[in-house]
C-alpha positions as CSV (number, residue, x, y, z in Angstrom):
1,M,7.1,-4.6,-11.5
2,E,8.9,-1.3,-10.5
3,T,12.6,-1.7,-10.9
4,S,13.9,1.6,-9.5
5,A,13.4,2.8,-5.9
6,P,10.4,5.0,-5.6
7,V,11.2,8.4,-4.0
8,V,8.5,10.0,-1.9
9,E,8.7,13.7,-1.0
10,V,7.1,14.3,2.3
11,D,6.5,17.6,4.1
12,A,9.1,17.9,6.8
13,E,6.4,18.7,9.3
14,L,5.2,15.1,9.0
15,A,8.6,13.6,9.7
16,D,7.7,12.4,13.2
17,L,4.7,10.6,11.8
18,I,6.3,8.7,8.9
19,P,8.0,5.9,10.8
20,Q,4.6,4.9,12.4
21,Y,2.9,5.4,9.1
22,I,5.3,2.9,7.4
23,S,5.0,0.5,10.3
24,N,1.2,0.6,9.9
25,R,1.5,-0.1,6.2
26,W,3.7,-3.2,6.9
27,A,1.0,-4.4,9.4
28,D,-1.6,-3.8,6.8
29,L,0.3,-5.8,4.3
30,A,0.5,-8.8,6.7
31,F,-3.2,-8.6,7.3
32,A,-4.0,-8.2,3.6
33,R,-2.1,-11.4,2.9
34,Q,-4.2,-13.2,5.6
35,L,-7.4,-11.8,4.0
36,L,-6.3,-13.0,0.6
37,A,-5.5,-16.5,2.0
38,K,-9.0,-16.6,3.4
39,K,-10.5,-15.1,0.2
40,D,-12.1,-12.3,2.2
41,F,-12.2,-10.1,-0.8
42,E,-14.8,-7.7,0.7
43,L,-12.6,-6.8,3.7
44,L,-9.5,-6.7,1.4
45,A,-11.2,-4.2,-0.9
46,R,-12.3,-2.0,2.0
47,M,-8.8,-2.1,3.5
48,A,-7.2,-1.2,0.1
49,H,-9.7,1.7,-0.2
50,R,-8.6,3.1,3.2
51,I,-4.9,2.8,2.4
52,R,-5.5,4.5,-1.0
53,G,-7.2,7.3,0.7
54,N,-4.6,8.0,3.4
55,A,-1.6,7.4,1.2
56,A,-2.1,10.7,-0.7
57,S,-2.4,12.6,2.6
58,Y,1.1,11.5,3.5
59,G,2.6,12.0,0.0
60,F,2.7,8.3,-0.9
61,A,0.9,8.5,-4.3
62,G,2.6,5.4,-5.6
63,L,1.3,3.4,-2.7
64,G,-2.1,4.9,-3.3
65,D,-1.9,3.7,-7.0
66,I,-1.0,0.2,-5.9
67,S,-3.8,0.2,-3.4
68,A,-6.3,1.3,-6.0
69,T,-5.2,-1.7,-8.1
70,L,-5.6,-4.0,-5.1
71,E,-9.0,-2.6,-4.4
72,T,-10.2,-3.3,-8.0
73,A,-8.7,-6.8,-8.0
74,A,-10.4,-7.6,-4.6
75,E,-13.7,-6.2,-5.8
76,Q,-13.5,-8.5,-8.8
77,E,-12.5,-11.4,-6.5
78,D,-9.4,-11.9,-8.6
79,A,-6.9,-13.7,-6.3
80,D,-4.0,-13.6,-8.9
81,A,-4.3,-9.9,-9.5
82,S,-4.7,-9.3,-5.7
83,A,-1.5,-11.3,-5.1
84,E,0.3,-9.3,-7.7
85,A,-0.8,-6.0,-6.2
86,L,0.3,-7.2,-2.8
87,A,3.7,-8.2,-4.2
88,R,4.0,-4.6,-5.7
89,Y,2.9,-3.2,-2.3
90,D,5.7,-5.2,-0.6
91,A,8.3,-4.1,-3.2
92,F,7.3,-0.5,-2.7
93,L,7.7,-0.6,1.0
94,R,11.0,-2.4,0.8
95,A,12.4,0.1,-1.8
96,V,10.9,3.5,-1.0
97,R,13.2,6.4,-0.2
98,I,11.7,9.3,1.7
99,E,12.9,12.8,1.1
100,Y,11.7,15.5,3.5
101,I,11.0,18.8,1.9
């Protein structure tokens, strides 16, 4: 698991959008946990794919990498790997530092 705080450089023009983006990712995490509890791996994989795609647009490559791992785990219906990816996702959101450039 990542031990240092991830730093994300975001274009300053996106500064007004980032608080809502982060809030949406927290909501996604809560929903993903529900999906995992229900073993709805198909929807979990689709959700992870969507997050992976939009993370790069906002400069959150690390979150995109975690989402790619989650997507693969969900596609393989691997509950343990999915749970680990969600733990990494949670840790990322808790620790991330955003620097506007």
